[in-house]
N, C-alpha and C positions, 0 to 999 in steps of 0.2 A: 539299541542303536550302537553300531560298531564304531571303531575309531575313524574310519573313512567318513562315515555319515556325520560324525561329530565335527570333524574338520570342515566339511562342506557347509554345515550350518553356521559354524563360526566364521567361515569365509563370507557367507551371505551377510552376516552382521557387519563385518569389516567393510564389505563392498558398499553397503547402504550408508554406513557411517561416513565413509570417505566422500560419497556423493553429496550427502546432506551438508557436510562441512564445506565442501568445495563450492556449492551453489548457494547455501543459505546462511553462512556464518555472519554476514552483514546484518541479519535480522536482530541479533543480540545487541546491536548498537542503536537500535531504533527506540524512540520514546513512545509515550502514549499518543495516539492519533485519533482524531475525529470521534467516532462513536465510543471510543474507550472512555472519554470524559463523561459520558452519560451512563453507559451500561455498568461500568465498574463501580462508580459511587452508588448506583441503584442496588447492586448486589451487596455492597458493604453495609448499606443503611437499612436493609430489610432483614427480618428474621427468615429462617428457612420456611416456616409456615406461610408467611406472606409471599415469599417467592413462588411457592407451589400453588398458592391461590391466585397468582397473577395480579396482585394488588399494585396498581399504578405502574404496570409494566411499561418500559420505555417504548417498545414497539411490537414485540412478539411474545408468544407464550413458549418460552424455551427454558423452563425452570431448572433442568439438569445442568445446563451450561452456567446459569447464574449461581447454582449451588456450588459448582467447582470453584468459581471465582470467590464466592463467599468463604469457602474453606481455605483457600490460599491467603485471603486477606486476614482471616482469624489467625492462621498459622504464622504469618510473617509480620502482621501488625501494620501493613501498608500495602499500597498497590506497587509491588516490585516489578518494574518493567522487564528486567532481565529474566526473572522467574516466569513471568507471563509469556514472554516471547519463547523462552526455552520450552514451555509446555506445548506451544503450537508446533515447534520443531520436533519435539519428542513424539507427539501424536503422528505427525507426518512420517517420521522415521519408522515408528512401530507399524503404521499402516503399510508401508512398503514391504516390510518383512512378511506381513500377513498376505499381501497380494502375491508375493513370491511363494509362500507356503501353499496357498490355495492352487496356484498354477502347478506346483509340484504334485499335489494330491489329485486334483481334478483331471489332470492330463497324464497321470501315471499309467504305465502299460498294464499294471495290476496293483493289487494292494500290497505287494511285496515292497518294503521300503527300499530295498537295494535297486529297484527299478524305477525309482522316482526320476522325473524329467528335470534334471538340474539346469539344463540350458534354459528351459522355460522359467524356472525359478529365478535365476539371476537376472535374466533379461526383463522379465515382468516387473521385478522389484525395482530395477534401475530406471526403466521407462516410467513407472508410476511416480517415483520420487522426483523425476525431472520433467514430469508433464508440465508444459509451459503455462497452462491456464491456472495452475494451482498456486502461483506465487502469492496472490493476494490473501488466500486462506492461511498461508504460513506466516506472512509478514505482518498481518494485521491482528492485533490481540482480540478485537471485537468480533473477528471472524472465526474464533476458536471453535464455535459450534459446528463448523463445516468439517474440519478434520475429526472432531469428536464424534459426530454422527457416523462418519465413515468407519471410525474405530469400532463403534458399537455394532454396526451392521456386519462388518467383516468378522468380528469376534462371534457374532451369532451364527454366521455362515460356517465358520471354522468349527464351532461347537456342534453344529448339525452334521457336518461331514464326519467329525470324530464319532458322533453317536451312531451314524449309519455304518461306519467302519467297524466299530467295536460292539455295537448293540447295547452299550451302557446307557441306562435311562438318565443318569445324572447329567450326561452331555446334552440330552434333549431338553431337560429342565433348564440348564444354564442357557442354552440357545434361546429358549422361549422367554426367559427373564431379560436377556439382552435385547431381544426384538421388542419387548414391551417398553424398555427404557429408551430405545432409539428415538422415537418421535418427540420425546421430552427434551432431547438435546437440540433437535431441529426437525421441523415438521416433515421433511423429506424422509425421515426415519420410518415413516409408515410403509416404505418400500421394502423393509427387511423381509417380511413374509413373502411378497411376490418374488423377490430375488431368490429366496430359498426354494420356492416352487420351481423357478427357472433352473436352478442347479439340479433339482430332482428330475425334472423332465429331460435334461440334456445329458445325464450320465448313462453310459452304455450299461446294459445288463451285466456284461462280463466283469465290470468293476464293482458290482455289489457283493457284499459278503455272503449272501445266500439268496436263493431264488425267492422272490417275493412278488406277488401280483402288483401290477401297476396301479390298480385302483386303491390298493391298501397304502402304497407309498404316497400317492397323491392325497389320499384322505388324511394321512398323518401330517403331510406338509401343509395342508389347508388349515390345520390348527394354528399355524403361524400368522393367519389373518386376524385372529382374535385381538392381538395388540392394537390393530387399527381401531377397533370398536372402543377399546379401553381409552385410547388417546382421544378419540372423538368426543366421548362423553366427558372426559376430564377437561378438555379444551372448552367445551360449551358451558361447563360449570364455572370456569375461571373468569375472573374479571377482565382478562386480556381479550376475551372473545368479543367484548362489547366494542372494541376499537378496530378489529380486523375482520374483514369479510373477504370471501373469495367469489369471483365471478369469472365465467369462461370468457376468454379473450375473443375479440372479433377476428375476422378472417385476415385482415392486414397484419395485426399483431402476431397472430399464429404463424404467418409466413415469415415475418422478420425474425421472430424468436427461433423458428426452425432453422433458418439459414445460419444464425449465429451459433446454434448448437451443432449444426452439421459440420462446421469447420473444425470442431473440437476433435472428434474421432478421426478426421481426415488430416490432422495436423502435420504428418510428415510431408505433405504437399502444400497445404494451405498457408504455411508460414512464408511461402514465396508470393502470396497473393497481392499484397500491397505493391511490392516491387514490380510485379508483372502488370498490375493495373496502371501504374504510372508509365511504364515503358511501352505498353501496348495501347494506352489510352482507352482502356476498357473500364466500364463501371465496376466498382468494388463488389457490389452484391452479385453481379453476374459472374465475376471472377471467382468469388467464393463458392458459388454453386457449381461452376464448371470444375474447379479443382477438387471440390469435395466429391462430386460424382465420379471423376476420374480415379481418385485415390481409393474410394470405397468399392468401386466396381473392380478395380485392380485387385484389391484384397479378396473380394468374393471370388474372382476368377482363379486366383492362386489356390484358394480352399477347394474350389470345384474341380480343378484339374489335378489335384493330388488326393491320395487316399484319405478320406475323412469320415468320421462318424458324427453322431448327433452333437458331440461337444463343440463342434465348429459353430453351432448356433448360439451357444452361451454368450459370447461377447456381444453379438448383435442384440439379443434379447435384453442383456444388461444395459447396453447403451440406450435402447428404446425406453425401457422402464425408468431409468435414472433421469432421462431428459424430459419425459412426458409432463410431470407436474409443473415444472418451470415454464415450459412452452405453453401450456394450457392456461395458466392462471396469473403469471407475473407480467407486468407491463414491460415493453421493450426498452424504454428509457432506463429502467433499473437493470434489466438483464444485460444490456450491451456494455454496461460499465462495471459488471460484477463477474469476472471470469471465474471466481471461486465457486460459482454455482455449478461448474463442470467437474468439481472434484470427485463426486461419487461416480459420475459417468466415466471418468478417466480409468476406473478399474476395468470396465469392459473394453475401453479403447486400447489399453496397453496389452490386454490379453489377446485382442484381435491382431495387433501388429506383431506381437510375439509369435502367434500362430503362423502368421504370414512368413516371418523371417525363418522360423524353424522348418516350415514346409519348403521354402526356397532352398535352404541349405541341404535338405534331404532329397531334393529332386535329382534324378539322373544318377542314381547310385550304381547303375550298370557300367558306367565308364569312369575311370579315375579322373580324366581330364575335365569332363563335364562336372563331376562332383566338386572338384577343387575350384572350378570357375564359379559355380553357384555359391559355394561356401564363402569364397573370397568376396563375391558381390554382396552377400548378406552381411558379412562382417563389416565391410566398408560402409554400406548404407547405415548400419546401426551405429557405427562409430561417429559418422557425420551427424546423425540425428542427435546423439547424446551430447556431442560438443556444441551443436547449435543450441540445444536446450539449456545447457549450462550458461552459455553466453547470453541467451535471452533473459534468463532469470537474473543473472548478475547485473545486466544492463537495466532491467526494470527496478531492481532493488536500489540502484544508484539514484533513481528518481525519488524513492522513498527516503533515502539518506539525505537528500537535499532538503526535502520538506521537514524531515525530522530534526535536522540541524537548526532550522528556523524556529521550530517549537521550543527546543532546548534553550536557545538564546532568548526567546521571548519570555520564558519563565524566569530565567536568571535576571534579565533586565527589569522585569516587573517587580520581583522580590527586592532587588536593590533600590529601585525608585521608591517603593512603598516603605522600605526601612528608613528612608530619609523624609517620610511624611508627604510624599508627592505621588500622584497617579502617574502611570506610564502610558504614553500615547505612541502608537506605532503606525508608521506610514508604509503602505504597500506590503503588508503581510501576505503570504501565499494562501489563497483559498484552495487552490489545487495546482498540481504540477503534472505535466504529461510529456512524453517524448515528442520530438518534433515530427516523428513519422511512426505510425503504427506498423507492426509487422504483419499481423493477420488482417485480412481485408475488411472484416466487419467487426464493429465493436470499438471500444475506447480503452486505451491503456492509461497508465497514470493513476493518481490517487488524490482523494480529497484530504486536505490537511486542516485548514482553519476556516471553513466556510461560515458564512454569516449566520446560519441557523444554529451554530454553536456559540453561545455567549462567551466572550473571552474569559470572564471570571471563572467559568467552569474549568478551564484548563488549569489555572492556578489552584483551584480547589481540589482537583484530582491529585495534585502533587503534595499539597500542604494541608488540606482539610479546611482551608479558609479562602473565600473568594478574594481575588486580587482587585485592586483599583486600577483599571486599565481600559483603554479604548483604542479604536483604530480609525485610520484615515486612508483614503485611496487617492493617488495622484498619478494618472497614466502618463502624464507629460514628462516625469522625471525618471522613468525606468528605461534601462538600456536593453538592446536586443541581445538575446542569448540563444544557444542552440537547443532550446526546449521551450515548451509552452508553459506560461504561468498565468493563472487566473488570480487577480488581486482580490483580496477580501474587501467587501464594501465598507464604507464609512459608518461608524456608530456614533460619531460626534462631528462637530464642525469647528472651524477656527474661531468664530465669534464666541461660542460657548467656552472653548479652551482659553481664550484670552481672559475670560472672567475667572475660570477655575484654576488655571495654571497646570503645570505638569512637566515632566521630563519627556523629551521628544526623541524618538528613534526612527531610523529609516532602514528599510530592507533593501540591500543591494544584491543583485544577481550577477554572477559571473559564470563562465562555462563549467566550472568544476566546484563551485561552492556558493552558499547563500550566507550573507553577512548581515546581521542586525546590529547596527552601530548607533551610538548616541550622537545626535547632531545639535543638541541644545536643550533649552528649557524656557517655558513661558512663565510670566509673573514673577521674575526674579526681584529681589529687594534692591533698592537704589543705594549704591555705595556712598559713603560720606565724603569721599575724596572728590577733587575737582575733575570734571569730565576731561577726557583726553583730547577730544576734538568735536567740533560741530560742522555740519555740512549744510551750507546755506541756513535756512530757518527750518529745515525739515527734519533732519536726523541728527542724533547725538551719539557719539561713541563714548560710553561711560567708562569702559575699562577694556583692557586687552592683554593677552599673554600668548607667547609662542614658546613651545617646549619641544625639544628633540627627544623622541622616544625610540624604542627598539624597532618599531615598524615605520618610522618616518617622523615628519614634522607635524605637530598638532597645534593649531591656533584657535584661540577662544576669544570671542568678542561679546561685549555687553552693549546692546543697542537700545535706544529709546527713540520713538517717533514723536516729535513735537507737533507736526502737522503732516498728514499723509502726503507723500510726493506723488507725481504722476506715475502711471502704470509701468513705464519703461525705465524707471530709476532702480538701479541694482548696485551690487557691491563688486569691487575687484580686490583680489588678494594676490600679490606678486611676491615671489621668493627670489632674492638676488644672491649671487655668490660673492666671494670676497672681492671680486673685481667689478661688482656692480652689474653683472650680466644676469638677465632673467633666465632662471633655470626651471621654474615651476610656477603654476598659478592655479587658483581655485576661484574663478569668478562665478557670480550668480546670486540668486535671491537667498535670503536666510533660510536656515533649517533645510539644508540639502536642496534648495531651489523650490521648496514647496509653499513658502509663505512670503509673498512679495510685500515690500514696505507699504505699497498702496492699499493693502487690505488691513493694515494694523489700525486699531483704535488709538486715539490720542493718548500719549503718556504710557503706552504699554512698554514694558521692559522685557527684552528677550535675550537669552544667551545663545549665541550662534557658534557652533564648533565645526571646524573643518580639518580634514586630514590630507596631507600632501606627501607625495612620494619624493621627498628631498632629504638628502643626508650630506654630511660633511661639516667642515669647520668654517667659521667666518660668514655664516649665512645671516641674512637680514630679511625682514618682512615689511612690505608696504601695503597699506590698506586704504581704500577710498571708496567714494560713491560716484557713479557716473550714469549718464543717460545712454541706455542700450542702443537707441536708434541713431543718435548723432555721435556717440563716442565722447561727448563733452563731459568733463568731470565737474562735479559740484564743488564749489569753493570750500576748502577745508581750513578751519582756523582753530587754534588751541583754546583752552579754557580762558587764557588771559587775552585772547583776541589776536595773537600773532598768526600769520599765514604760514602754511606748510608749502614747501617747494613742490611744484607740479601737482599740488592738491593731493598729495599722498602722505599718509601718516606713517612714520617709521615705527616698527615694533621690534624690540630687542629679543633675540632668540636665546633662550636659556638651555 
């Protein structure tokens, strides 16, 4: 390799490194999410032998992926979220380099390294790294098997190409070993052999190191089908095979899966699908089909109208092979919410569009004006596509950051509450979060975070090794509108049970740019020995109160007891007055962020109710009372000694 070649390869590494940091740096800030809480502890708690036997496998027989997690856990002594996320990013980065290397080699004008196609190399690597449907496979730790299987397949193909170029048997052996390992990372790895055969079939004879009969080349490549048999036998001998079975989909599911996958290789055009569907009032599925057909027909036309050899077929065959297992065997409900399934297919997709761009740029070389026009068009379209992909990935990762923030706060608040000997109860945790509008016309963006089929103690256990004492409640009535969709986690307990067991209460608040899990009080508090501050008729007693100015604003805390449950529409008012007695802020509503009305309390229950107000300054005072929401009439407020409070409002000093 001469100096120029070395700098070009270093430039490719820098180019891919820049793109991965520009688009995926937010991944390193994400916590463990959803399946991570199940699959990572499984890998850590099993021996390598048990993993490869599939003993109690969480869902799939993917022992190589679990072995990688096991090795990281043993090495680091914990589930290190930064290291695990960095692994996904590193695999995706490495895969982009291999996609570029293969584009260089497979589309080289000869085996002479000086004639490698560097335009294809850089463009293929960049498009692969920014392929929009891959974001879930990079951002989600539990999806590591998707970039891992792509790594193994690409390494196997690369080794095969090197073996064919050099004739060295060691490369053939390495390729065969990698092909054998691939399906143990993810079952789609069985495609390593068929994809190598596709590479063999589509390479022009001029690019082969020596004249060799086609039957001999195909016979040799057919050896790479043996790993499929090895995996099939291993899978059916493993315990995991007892819980997983494959059945061919019916016609409706085949059609829906096909449409979803069709928009993947057509993504330079289908990313306009939802916008066009809305503005033209056209069905999303129809729009996806139309745009996909137009985009892919246009790509085929460019290839047909320009000088092309059999290599033009390779992207199409790759796309078809990589899509077939998912289309044939997986249910649509799973496929439509799992864009990471397109990660292997994306290799063929980016080779296709790289081929189209290069052919467009090379059209019309007979005239300088036409050549410049086509080159400018190709560069402009590619730049727009890359920018759009970066924006799409960053926007989708913003959704993951919102949910990840809720998970981190949940763990911190649970540990703090448990340290004080109390369980932590959370209101309106996010089961899932999704953008308010999908970009691609078919499928679902967003991510699952804290769905009910993951017990909350699992989350704490994944971080600490011990199950936390925690539960959840859902209250649709108290959440506000935000510019994204939130599915709330279902309740795992109820107020009557909590009234008996007690616990610290937290509510999840959603704003356009953040999710806040904040304390709003506690159940089953001890009764203070001091005289009550106030009584409101014969129903409610204010046992204690405090108002404190903090860096973020005013925080007030009340200790309430119900002597006799009042009517449904009786609630609390909290008013903040300035030094002149003018109302500047208020926080009216039922206790515990509006989620637990007095009317539902059992007799003698004591609850701490905490409220935060956006009020700052000196000379502030707080007034609190109880009133009828329907009539506005305040309940009579009297002190512990029986004295009446003016306007039935109890003054609280601000400290």
